[in-house]
C-alpha positions as a Markdown table, in Angstrom:
| # | Residue | x | y | z |
|---|---|---|---|---|
| 1 | Met | 0.0 | 0.0 | 0.0 |
| 2 | Ala | 1.4 | 3.4 | -1.0 |
| 3 | Ile | 1.5 | 6.2 | 1.4 |
| 4 | Ala | 0.8 | 9.7 | 0.1 |
| 5 | Val | 3.5 | 12.1 | 1.1 |
| 6 | Pro | 2.9 | 15.8 | 0.6 |
| 7 | Val | 5.4 | 17.3 | -1.8 |
| 8 | Pro | 6.9 | 20.6 | -0.7 |
| 9 | Thr | 6.1 | 23.4 | -3.1 |
| 10 | Thr | 8.6 | 25.9 | -4.5 |
| 11 | Asn | 5.7 | 28.3 | -5.3 |
| 12 | Trp | 5.4 | 29.8 | -1.8 |
| 13 | Trp | 4.8 | 33.2 | -3.3 |
| 14 | Val | 1.4 | 32.0 | -4.7 |
| 15 | Phe | 0.2 | 31.4 | -1.1 |
| 16 | Leu | 1.6 | 34.8 | -0.1 |
| 17 | Leu | -0.4 | 36.5 | -2.9 |
| 18 | Glu | -3.5 | 34.6 | -2.0 |
| 19 | Gly | -3.2 | 35.8 | 1.6 |
| 20 | Ile | -2.6 | 39.4 | 0.6 |
| 21 | Ala | -5.6 | 39.3 | -1.8 |
| 22 | Ala | -7.8 | 37.9 | 1.0 |
| 23 | Ile | -6.7 | 40.7 | 3.4 |
| 24 | Leu | -7.5 | 43.3 | 0.7 |
| 25 | Val | -10.9 | 41.8 | -0.1 |
| 26 | Gly | -11.7 | 41.7 | 3.7 |
| 27 | Leu | -10.7 | 45.4 | 4.0 |
| 28 | Leu | -12.8 | 46.3 | 0.9 |
| 29 | Leu | -15.8 | 44.4 | 2.4 |
| 30 | Leu | -15.5 | 46.5 | 5.5 |
| 31 | Thr | -15.3 | 49.8 | 3.6 |
| 32 | Glu | -17.3 | 49.3 | 0.4 |
| 33 | Pro | -19.5 | 46.2 | 0.9 |
| 34 | Ala | -21.9 | 46.7 | -2.0 |
| 35 | Ser | -19.3 | 47.2 | -4.7 |
| 36 | Thr | -17.1 | 44.4 | -3.4 |
| 37 | Val | -20.0 | 41.9 | -3.5 |
| 38 | Val | -20.8 | 43.0 | -7.0 |
| 39 | Ala | -17.1 | 42.5 | -8.1 |
| 40 | Ile | -16.9 | 39.1 | -6.4 |
| 41 | Thr | -20.2 | 38.0 | -8.0 |
| 42 | Leu | -19.1 | 39.1 | -11.5 |
| 43 | Phe | -15.7 | 37.4 | -11.1 |
| 44 | Ser | -17.4 | 34.2 | -9.9 |
| 45 | Val | -20.0 | 34.2 | -12.8 |
| 46 | Ser | -17.3 | 34.9 | -15.4 |
| 47 | Thr | -15.0 | 32.1 | -14.0 |
| 48 | Gly | -18.0 | 29.7 | -14.0 |
| 49 | Cys | -18.9 | 30.5 | -17.5 |
| 50 | Leu | -15.3 | 30.0 | -18.7 |
| 51 | Ser | -15.2 | 26.7 | -16.9 |
| 52 | Ala | -18.5 | 25.5 | -18.3 |
| 53 | Cys | -17.5 | 26.5 | -21.9 |
| 54 | Ser | -14.1 | 24.9 | -21.5 |
| 55 | Ser | -15.4 | 21.7 | -20.1 |
| 56 | Ser | -18.1 | 21.5 | -22.9 |
| 57 | Phe | -15.3 | 21.5 | -25.5 |
| 58 | Gly | -13.3 | 18.9 | -23.5 |
| 59 | His | -10.5 | 21.2 | -22.3 |
| 60 | Glu | -9.3 | 21.8 | -18.8 |
| 61 | Leu | -8.4 | 25.1 | -17.3 |
| 62 | Gly | -5.0 | 25.3 | -15.6 |
| 63 | Pro | -1.6 | 23.9 | -16.3 |
| 64 | Pro | -1.3 | 20.7 | -18.2 |
| 65 | Lys | -1.1 | 17.5 | -16.1 |
| 66 | Arg | 1.8 | 15.2 | -16.5 |
| 67 | Arg | 1.1 | 11.6 | -17.5 |
| 68 | Pro | 3.1 | 8.8 | -16.1 |
């Protein structure tokens, strides 16, 4: 039985950017809640539409996956 071992990532800066973005969104929600909710909703809808269109044509979003 194989044991899954987490692989350390060299892309630590991606997590840093996600954290900074989360803090900024939180601050925007405190100061401008209506416009922030509209922006998040538009982003989510556009991402969902792109994913739906991509999957309907048999493509995957994101980096290509390695095959063994």
